[in-house]
C-alpha positions as CSV (number, residue, x, y, z in Angstrom):
1,M,117.6,170.8,-20.2
2,L,118.3,167.6,-22.4
3,D,114.7,165.9,-21.8
4,P,112.3,166.8,-24.1
5,D,109.4,167.0,-22.1
6,F,110.9,169.0,-19.3
7,G,109.5,172.6,-20.2
8,W,106.0,170.6,-20.8
9,H,106.4,169.7,-17.3
10,L,107.4,173.3,-15.4
11,R,104.4,174.7,-17.8
12,M,102.1,172.2,-16.6
13,G,102.7,172.6,-12.9
14,Q,102.6,176.8,-13.3
15,L,99.4,176.3,-15.1
16,I,97.9,174.0,-12.4
17,L,98.8,176.9,-9.9
18,S,97.5,179.4,-11.9
19,S,94.5,178.0,-13.1
20,G,93.4,174.5,-11.5
21,I,94.2,171.1,-13.1
22,P,93.3,171.2,-16.9
23,L,90.9,168.5,-18.1
24,H,91.3,168.9,-22.1
25,D,94.7,169.7,-23.5
26,P,95.8,173.2,-23.0
27,F,98.6,173.2,-25.3
28,S,98.3,171.7,-28.7
29,Y,95.6,173.4,-31.6
30,T,95.2,170.0,-32.9
31,M,93.5,168.1,-30.1
32,T,92.4,171.4,-27.9
33,H,89.1,169.0,-26.9
34,Y,91.1,165.8,-25.9
35,P,89.9,164.3,-22.2
36,F,93.4,164.9,-21.4
37,V,94.7,162.8,-18.4
38,D,98.3,164.6,-16.6
39,H,99.1,161.2,-14.6
40,E,101.8,163.6,-13.1
41,W,100.1,166.4,-12.1
42,L,101.3,166.2,-8.5
43,T,105.0,165.8,-9.6
44,N,104.4,168.7,-12.0
45,V,103.7,170.9,-9.3
46,I,106.7,170.1,-7.3
47,I,108.7,170.7,-10.2
48,Y,107.6,174.2,-11.2
49,L,107.9,175.0,-7.4
50,L,111.6,173.6,-7.4
51,Y,112.3,175.6,-10.3
52,K,110.6,178.8,-9.2
53,T,112.9,178.6,-6.0
54,G,116.4,177.6,-7.3
55,G,116.5,177.4,-11.0
56,M,117.6,174.1,-12.7
57,V,120.2,173.5,-9.8
58,T,117.3,173.0,-7.3
59,V,115.4,170.7,-9.7
60,S,118.8,168.8,-10.2
61,L,119.5,168.3,-6.2
62,F,116.2,167.2,-5.6
63,F,116.1,164.4,-8.4
64,T,119.6,163.7,-7.2
65,A,118.5,163.3,-3.7
66,T,115.8,161.4,-4.6
67,L,118.3,158.4,-6.5
68,L,120.2,158.4,-3.5
69,L,117.9,157.8,-1.1
70,I,116.8,154.7,-3.3
71,I,120.2,153.7,-3.3
72,S,120.2,154.1,1.0
73,L,116.9,152.0,0.6
74,L,118.6,149.1,-1.1
75,L,121.4,149.4,1.3
76,K,118.9,148.6,4.1
77,N,119.0,145.1,5.4
78,N,122.3,144.5,2.7
79,K,124.7,146.8,4.5
80,K,127.6,143.9,4.0
81,Y,127.1,144.8,0.1
82,L,127.9,148.1,0.4
83,F,130.4,148.0,-2.4
84,E,128.6,145.7,-4.7
85,I,125.0,148.3,-4.3
86,I,127.0,151.3,-4.9
87,F,129.3,149.9,-7.9
88,L,127.0,147.2,-9.5
89,I,123.5,148.3,-9.3
90,S,123.5,152.1,-8.8
91,A,126.0,151.8,-11.7
92,S,123.4,150.3,-13.8
93,L,120.5,153.0,-12.2
94,L,123.0,156.0,-13.2
95,G,122.3,155.6,-16.9
96,F,118.6,155.6,-16.5
97,G,118.7,158.5,-14.2
98,G,118.0,162.5,-14.4
99,V,115.4,165.2,-13.6
100,R,112.7,162.8,-14.9
101,P,109.6,161.7,-12.9
102,Q,109.8,158.2,-13.5
103,V,112.8,158.7,-10.6
104,L,109.9,159.5,-8.6
105,G,108.0,156.3,-9.6
106,W,111.4,154.1,-8.9
107,L,111.2,155.6,-5.4
108,F,107.2,154.7,-5.0
109,F,108.0,151.3,-6.3
110,I,111.0,150.4,-4.1
111,L,109.0,151.6,-0.8
112,W,106.4,149.4,-2.0
113,V,108.3,146.6,-2.5
114,K,110.3,146.5,0.7
115,E,106.8,146.6,2.5
116,I,105.3,144.0,1.2
117,S,108.2,141.9,1.5
118,K,108.1,142.4,5.4
119,P,106.5,139.7,7.8
120,K,103.7,142.0,8.3
121,H,102.5,144.8,5.9
122,N,101.6,148.3,7.5
123,K,98.2,148.7,5.4
124,G,98.3,152.0,6.6
125,W,101.3,153.0,5.1
126,L,100.7,151.0,1.6
127,F,97.2,152.7,1.4
128,F,99.1,156.4,2.0
129,L,101.9,155.3,-0.7
130,Q,99.1,153.8,-3.4
131,L,97.2,157.3,-2.8
132,L,100.4,159.6,-3.0
133,W,101.5,157.2,-6.1
134,V,98.9,157.3,-8.2
135,N,98.7,161.6,-8.0
136,M,103.0,161.7,-9.1
137,H,103.2,158.7,-11.6
138,G,101.7,156.4,-13.9
139,S,103.7,153.4,-12.8
140,F,101.0,153.3,-10.0
141,F,99.1,150.3,-11.2
142,L,102.7,148.5,-10.1
143,G,101.5,148.7,-6.7
144,I,98.1,146.9,-6.9
145,A,99.7,144.2,-9.3
146,T,102.5,143.2,-7.0
147,Y,100.0,142.9,-3.8
148,V,97.6,140.9,-5.9
149,M,100.7,138.8,-6.9
150,Y,102.0,138.3,-3.6
151,G,98.3,137.4,-2.4
152,G,98.0,134.7,-5.1
153,M,101.5,133.1,-4.2
154,E,100.3,132.9,-0.5
155,F,97.1,131.4,-1.8
156,L,99.3,128.8,-3.8
157,N,101.5,128.2,-1.4
158,K,98.8,127.7,1.5
159,K,100.6,130.1,4.0
160,K,98.8,132.3,6.6
161,K,97.7,135.5,4.6
162,K,99.2,138.8,5.1
163,T,97.3,139.8,2.1
164,S,93.5,140.4,1.8
165,L,90.7,141.1,-0.4
166,G,89.4,143.7,1.6
167,M,93.1,145.3,1.3
168,C,92.9,145.0,-2.6
169,I,89.5,147.3,-2.8
170,A,91.0,149.6,-0.5
171,L,94.3,150.0,-2.6
172,C,91.8,150.2,-6.1
173,A,89.7,153.1,-4.1
174,A,92.8,155.0,-3.3
175,T,93.6,154.7,-7.2
176,L,90.2,156.5,-7.7
177,I,91.4,159.4,-5.4
178,N,92.9,161.7,-8.1
179,P,91.4,164.6,-10.1
180,Y,90.5,162.5,-13.1
181,T,89.1,159.3,-11.2
182,Y,88.9,156.3,-13.3
183,R,90.1,158.2,-16.4
184,I,93.7,157.7,-14.8
185,W,93.0,154.0,-15.6
186,W,92.4,154.5,-19.3
187,E,95.5,156.7,-19.8
188,V,97.8,153.8,-17.9
189,F,95.9,150.9,-20.4
190,M,96.4,153.3,-23.8
191,Q,100.1,153.5,-23.1
192,L,101.0,150.1,-22.1
193,T,98.9,149.1,-25.1
194,D,100.2,151.0,-27.5
195,G,103.2,148.7,-29.5
196,S,103.8,151.7,-32.0
197,L,105.3,153.7,-29.2
198,R,108.1,150.9,-28.9
199,W,109.6,151.3,-32.2
200,R,109.5,155.4,-32.2
201,I,110.2,156.4,-28.7
202,M,113.5,155.6,-27.2
203,E,112.6,154.8,-23.5
204,W,110.0,152.8,-25.0
205,M,112.0,150.5,-27.5
206,P,112.4,147.2,-26.6
207,G,115.3,146.6,-23.8
208,I,117.0,143.9,-25.8
209,F,117.8,147.1,-28.2
210,I,119.6,149.1,-25.7
211,F,123.4,148.8,-25.1
212,D,123.9,149.0,-21.4
213,A,126.8,147.0,-20.4
214,S,126.2,147.5,-16.6
215,F,123.0,146.3,-16.7
216,W,123.6,143.2,-18.7
217,I,126.6,142.2,-16.7
218,Y,124.0,142.4,-13.7
219,A,121.2,140.5,-15.4
220,C,123.7,137.6,-16.6
221,I,125.3,137.4,-12.9
222,F,121.7,137.4,-11.2
223,F,120.5,134.7,-13.4
224,A,123.0,132.5,-13.5
225,L,122.6,132.5,-9.4
226,L,119.1,131.8,-9.6
227,I,119.9,128.8,-11.6
228,K,122.6,127.7,-9.5
229,L,120.5,128.4,-5.9
230,F,117.1,128.4,-7.2
231,N,115.6,127.0,-4.0
232,K,117.1,130.1,-1.9
233,L,113.9,132.1,-3.2
234,N,110.4,131.6,-2.5
235,L,107.9,131.2,-5.5
236,F,106.9,135.3,-5.4
237,Q,110.4,136.0,-5.5
238,K,111.0,134.0,-8.6
239,I,108.2,134.9,-10.5
240,T,108.4,138.3,-9.9
241,S,112.3,138.6,-11.1
242,V,111.4,136.7,-14.3
243,L,108.3,138.6,-15.1
244,F,110.5,142.1,-14.4
245,F,112.9,141.1,-16.6
246,L,110.6,140.1,-19.5
247,M,109.3,143.6,-19.0
248,A,112.6,145.0,-19.4
249,L,113.1,143.3,-22.2
250,S,109.9,144.6,-23.6
251,T,110.5,148.1,-22.7
252,A,113.6,149.6,-21.8
253,R,111.8,151.9,-19.2
254,N,111.2,148.9,-17.1
255,M,114.8,148.3,-16.7
256,P,115.3,150.1,-13.6
257,L,112.5,148.2,-12.2
258,F,113.6,145.0,-12.8
259,L,117.4,146.0,-10.8
260,L,114.7,147.5,-7.9
261,I,112.8,144.3,-7.5
262,S,115.5,141.7,-8.2
263,A,117.9,143.6,-5.6
264,D,117.2,142.2,-2.4
265,M,117.0,138.9,-4.2
266,F,120.3,139.3,-5.7
267,F,122.0,139.4,-2.5
268,V,120.4,136.6,-0.9
269,L,121.7,134.3,-3.7
270,W,125.0,136.1,-3.2
271,G,125.3,135.3,0.5
272,A,124.0,131.8,-0.3
273,L,126.9,131.4,-2.9
274,E,129.5,133.0,-0.4
275,D,128.4,130.5,2.3
276,S,128.8,127.7,-0.2
277,V,132.1,128.3,-1.1
278,P,135.3,126.8,1.4
279,T,136.7,129.2,3.4
280,Q,140.2,128.9,1.8
281,K,138.4,130.2,-1.3
282,K,136.3,132.9,0.0
283,D,138.6,135.8,-0.4
284,A,139.2,134.9,-3.9
285,L,135.3,134.9,-4.3
286,I,135.1,138.4,-2.7
287,F,137.9,139.7,-5.0
288,L,136.2,138.3,-8.1
289,K,132.7,140.3,-7.1
290,R,134.1,143.2,-6.6
291,A,136.3,143.0,-9.4
292,I,132.8,142.6,-11.7
293,S,131.1,145.5,-9.7
294,G,134.1,147.5,-10.6
295,I,133.9,146.9,-14.4
296,C,130.3,147.7,-14.0
297,L,131.1,151.1,-12.8
298,F,133.9,151.6,-15.4
299,V,131.8,150.7,-18.0
300,S,129.2,153.3,-16.3
301,V,131.4,156.4,-15.9
302,A,133.0,155.5,-19.4
303,S,129.3,155.8,-20.8
304,I,128.4,159.0,-19.1
305,G,131.5,160.7,-20.0
306,L,131.0,159.6,-23.9
307,Y,127.9,161.1,-23.7
308,C,128.7,164.1,-22.1
309,S,131.3,164.5,-24.8
310,S,128.9,164.3,-27.5
311,Y,126.8,166.8,-25.3
312,K,125.5,169.5,-27.5
313,P,124.4,173.4,-26.1
314,I,120.9,174.2,-25.5
315,R,121.0,176.6,-28.6
316,L,122.0,173.6,-31.0
317,L,119.5,170.9,-28.9
318,Y,116.5,173.5,-29.4
319,P,115.4,176.6,-31.3
320,E,116.5,178.9,-28.4
321,K,117.2,181.7,-30.5
322,A,114.3,181.4,-32.8
323,V,111.6,181.4,-29.7
324,E,113.9,184.4,-28.8
325,Y,112.7,185.9,-32.2
326,L,109.4,184.7,-32.1
327,N,108.7,186.8,-28.3
328,K,111.0,189.5,-29.1
329,N,108.7,190.3,-32.4
330,K,105.8,189.2,-30.4
331,I,104.7,186.7,-33.0
332,K,101.6,184.6,-32.2
333,G,99.9,181.8,-33.8
334,N,99.6,178.2,-34.4
335,I,103.1,176.8,-35.0
336,F,103.7,173.5,-36.6
337,S,106.9,172.2,-35.1
338,L,108.9,169.2,-34.5
339,Y,108.1,166.4,-31.8
340,G,111.3,166.8,-29.6
341,W,110.8,170.7,-29.6
342,G,107.2,170.7,-28.6
343,G,108.2,170.4,-24.5
344,Y,110.7,173.6,-25.3
345,L,107.9,175.9,-27.0
346,V,105.1,174.9,-24.3
347,W,107.6,176.2,-21.7
348,N,109.3,179.5,-23.7
349,A,106.7,180.4,-26.4
350,P,103.2,180.1,-24.0
351,H,101.7,182.6,-26.4
352,N,102.0,180.2,-29.3
353,K,99.9,176.6,-29.6
354,I,101.6,173.4,-30.9
355,F,100.9,170.4,-33.2
356,I,102.2,168.0,-31.1
357,D,104.6,167.4,-28.4
358,G,105.5,164.4,-26.2
359,R,102.5,163.6,-24.2
360,M,100.5,162.8,-27.7
361,P,101.6,159.7,-29.4
362,S,98.8,157.4,-27.8
363,W,96.2,160.1,-28.0
364,R,93.5,158.7,-30.2
365,W,89.4,159.2,-30.2
366,K,86.7,159.7,-32.4
367,Q,85.0,163.1,-32.9
368,S,83.3,165.1,-35.4
369,D,85.0,168.6,-35.2
370,V,87.0,168.8,-38.4
371,H,89.5,171.2,-36.9
372,Q,90.1,168.7,-34.5
373,S,92.6,165.6,-35.2
374,N,91.6,161.9,-34.2
375,N,95.2,161.2,-34.1
376,A,97.6,163.9,-34.4
377,D,100.8,161.9,-33.8
378,K,99.6,160.1,-37.4
379,E,99.1,163.1,-38.9
380,Y,102.6,164.5,-37.9
381,R,104.3,161.3,-39.1
382,E,102.3,161.8,-42.5
383,I,103.4,165.6,-43.2
384,L,107.2,164.5,-42.5
385,K,106.8,161.6,-44.6
386,G,105.2,163.9,-47.2
387,K,102.0,161.5,-47.7
388,I,99.7,164.5,-47.8
389,N,100.4,167.9,-48.6
390,F,101.0,170.3,-46.0
391,S,98.9,172.8,-46.9
392,Y,95.7,170.5,-46.0
393,Y,96.6,170.8,-42.7
394,Q,97.7,174.2,-42.6
395,K,94.1,174.8,-43.8
396,K,92.7,172.5,-41.6
397,Y,94.3,173.9,-38.0
398,N,95.0,177.3,-39.4
399,I,98.7,177.0,-39.1
400,I,100.5,180.3,-39.4
401,Y,103.9,179.5,-38.8
402,A,106.3,176.4,-39.2
403,L,109.6,176.0,-37.3
404,I,111.7,173.4,-37.8
405,D,115.5,172.4,-38.1
406,K,117.6,171.7,-41.1
407,D,117.0,168.4,-41.8
408,K,117.2,168.4,-45.4
409,S,114.7,165.8,-46.0
410,I,112.0,168.2,-44.1
411,Q,112.7,171.5,-45.7
412,P,111.1,170.5,-49.1
413,I,107.9,170.3,-47.4
414,F,107.8,174.3,-46.6
415,K,109.3,174.9,-50.1
416,G,107.2,178.0,-51.4
417,Y,106.6,179.4,-48.1
418,K,108.0,182.7,-46.6
419,K,111.3,182.3,-44.6
420,I,111.3,185.1,-41.7
421,Y,113.9,183.6,-39.8
422,E,117.1,181.2,-39.7
423,D,120.0,180.4,-37.7
424,E,122.6,177.3,-37.2
425,T,119.6,175.3,-35.4
426,A,116.0,176.3,-37.0
427,T,114.2,177.9,-39.6
428,L,110.9,179.9,-39.4
429,Y,108.5,180.1,-42.0
430,K,105.4,182.2,-42.3
431,L,102.8,180.4,-44.1
């Protein structure tokens, strides 16, 4: 379980099935009354049911099948480029995949792009996709955004319209059919506009700082082809390809979206290049393209190999033994722990509420309860940096235990507190 939020997804799915969809945060003691929005609630239910059925194997197979379905959709109408899709684009996607709700967001996105690119839209299918998307992943806004963009391009080109204002209204209405109605839009807006995430959380970091060789090889080839064969794409394709590339530069989690939306365009340009090359040189061009694709595959496999070689067992990544100690000794109470351990504790130590987890960095509000936080992420960082004495927050939130790692810069914060458990990964203090 490498994703820090995986345990949180499991617990949320279980909670929804047993108690219904929570409207406030059920896991923390710092922001218990915060009007929490789970924009992945249906995905979390699916993850829990899969895990309950066959454990991590079943969950992994499901997300692997989803990724294969995405690749098969890329192959549709591009079968002659099987080698390039498998080894060029898919190689880049490998580095971003995993047991993560984002993969389902990619599936909805590619289904959406494929549909609005058709000569005639199936509006009923688009409405159904939007309705399902809004309940499964926060990237649902991309559906309406690309539909509106497509309509704008039709207007500028004075072409016969496939889009309509009525359909835009219907799609917007579909996004309100969720347990949180309009508040789901606030959750998306809050995360998209939180610039601080880009410098503290890996997947939100600017893409320009993410070294993924296969992605950058693909992007360089794509824009080289676009510059040379600019007139081969329509206005919508040109604008969306550039826009999504800028989004990828802005945030690493958008890099797969650029791969997906540019794939069909890439092979239009790739084919146009083949047609422009004299017959006697086509074999050399095909060899060159496949050599580049092979390099991308090699780089991706090598990167995954290096990543796997640095893999640490669960007991070294998360406080596995410490949590066993908590449960065995029936230790209950508010725990201060690391941000990255939040999801693990939510799943494996459900009787203990936590200070913060991966959902909470953008949560901010103003309320009058002195025992609640207006910004738990800010307070968490203040504690780790030693800006405010920990005893202040201990009293404010009635924190009984602190579970932290062996980081020497953190240990002094808890000097003087009683150490009741320690192993090679974690130290547990009673405050």
